[in-house]
Steps between C-alpha positions, in 0.01 A plus 500: 500500500648833392475773761524872422839664550564846636794738545427643846329209674519122499191280467460132578214261567544210739266284710194716456669835555653769283813657646576850380833649605591866459839464335688830521719423805758761399223759547350331808210409267391862461183532294535631146201525268648216293518276808145569619353444153686169474367415846147583386538271198641218713210527744241473225691203359483329841132586534432343158697181574262241648789312661575803720314532830694794647787742432810560713673836457856545626817696426846387387806605700508667843165683480139448402463846342662830592238721330448671167790535258534877457803475271386282209213638290368285219695523177345754267319361196616637165148546367483879465246538783574728794436292812474573869842531663397583855515878452220667694231391743274330245786295356592387852140400579465320167815297557413416861158376387665291230719327760204441731286345225767234453544439873125468554511183293565320830153608616328449166633153418287209625776294661652582841848643537762479774774761547824350635677801656862511609751783539366842403140561400488875455280756326390346168588162643219545751269611220575169332485275808179643646304412187580133563239292680729370776838630614760292684829658595828437674523621859789726402337647189463879495172649376413866459444805281747766617448707182162609642684737735557747218365365167122494549246220536561133419364391160359187666264523799464129578668551838161589649353165402787303651571666834210742566483879527713564807805303390458630145514856633792415726707362213398726213507826694850431635654297216644269767599142426406183688667162516330192363428388853335833585305493171348165601405634842299789351339292222688661214618151398347160567804346668867557573758224540880478533654567159638149466142362520336757270499295182381190686212695653390647167530172314304328775213745455519447122479124563175556688356719223609251235274238661192718447304512174601823318135588444437489875806719560374743239145517636610563858767756405249692291238500776755642747609759244139607451484557875806723470335681211201571722755677721626697201834325442552565130322836505749616761792393281 
């Protein structure tokens, strides 16, 4: 079976799960538009593959994802059309919305996803992780959005739906970071484990999901997501 190939991520299917790995370790897996659009395509491929019950998202190298890549805009197309280059408020908003449409695939796809978080999960990395259905992290992971101290509001407001209004205010108003262990205590992530057991914990959860009929997984995920929609989740984004 031929699987799709990508430049910025790796994609594999094994034992009822698709594993997607952010593969820019030299950049701490910072999110470029090329990476997030490849990620979007890989997620829809996994959702379309009936052998896949769930998706695991992780990062290559020492970090899950250090944020958005502010240094590598997409290569300009030589088609004679003047395109948005991030100059001005509307260009910024347009490009942020473009990123978020791709990341929201985690919510829109029918199959459940698990974020496997180690090392740094900062800024855009939290935008990515918090769209996943379940987050498991290493005790010593570091999670936060320090850019909010001087760069405006976060593009993604899923924090509220994970850890409630008080902790969301505490973290987003200060830009402070928390460890994986602290994130589990406040409900920002499902569980935190020692780093050496992180992969085992995630794969164990994927084993459980792989024993469930994908249509049952889909139905129950979508019902829960409708509940979140009744609380305004996607409208708030």
